[in-house]
C-alpha positions, 0 to 999 in steps of 0.5 A: 500500500502506498503511503506517500505520493509517487513521483516516478511515473506518469499520473493517470486520469484517475489520479489527476481527478482525485488530486483536483477534487482534493485541492478543491476540498482543501480550498473550501474547507482546509487540508485537515478537514476532509476525509478520504471517504468524503474525497472518494464520494466527491469523485464518485468512487470507493475509497479503495479507488483513491488508494489505487490511484494515489495512496492513503490520505497523507499521499493525497495531501502530499499531492495537494501541497505539491499542487499548491506550492507549484503556484508560487512564482519564482523571482528573477535571480538577477534581483538582489537577495533581499528583493528576491525574498521580498518578492517570493514571500509576498507572493507566497502568502496569497497562494497559501491563504487560498489553501488553508492548512497547507502553510501549517503543514509546510512549517511543521514538516517542511516542503518535501514535495517536488514543486518546492525543489526549484524554489529551494535551489534558487533561494539557497543559491541567491543567499550563497551569492549574497555572501551568507556562505554556510549559513545560507540553508539556515537563513533560507529555512528561517525566512520560509518558516517565518512566512509559513507560520504567519500564514498558519496563524491567519488560517487558525484565526479564521477557524475561531473568528469570534475570539479575535473579534472579542479581543479587538472589541476589548482593545478598541474600548481603550482607543480614546483613553488618556490614562492608558496611552499604550492600550489606547494605541493598541485599540486604535491599531486593532480597529484598522489592523490589516493581516496583509500589512502585518505580514509585510511588516513582519517579513521586512523586519525579519529580513532586516535581522538577516541583513544585519547578520550578513553585515557581521559576517566575514567577507566570503565568496560563494563555493 
């Protein structure tokens, strides 16, 4: 019985249909919220058919993640390293937000799917060319993990919107306070907070920290 996605032979029409339907369910409900039986029903087949064409649920999920990551645009390697990652990570957010739960999977287990390989290769190569040397892989993982975690937080918040709304209401009640300026500032921010802007700010500050590390490193040439 197959337990992971097979990448060494052509995909059958049945395989493609199952993955397409699994991707649709993921976009509508989240990658963790559909069952193999539900997927089989959606394609008008028995679960055994899914096992035959793709494998178990984890194999199907791997195919879904592969399809989602394939949508991420690869920046031009002629860009400077910071611009390259700004473009990559900014483009990553809407792709992952369109498939709830995939960001958490990537953050927890890593991008172990074929479509991620060109991104990893290019990203590490860009960092090595910039002078990060033997820290290039660690820096790459830091940047991608942070981006995926921020998206995963958004996905999780969507599951319990009432909690977030109650917190915003609490903070907003202090927005005009003259005796608690810190809470007043937070209240004003909570009223207009935009997740996309916060994501961009967080990525920019993470890149700032990485840039400081690069400046502190001895000058080296890529191997």
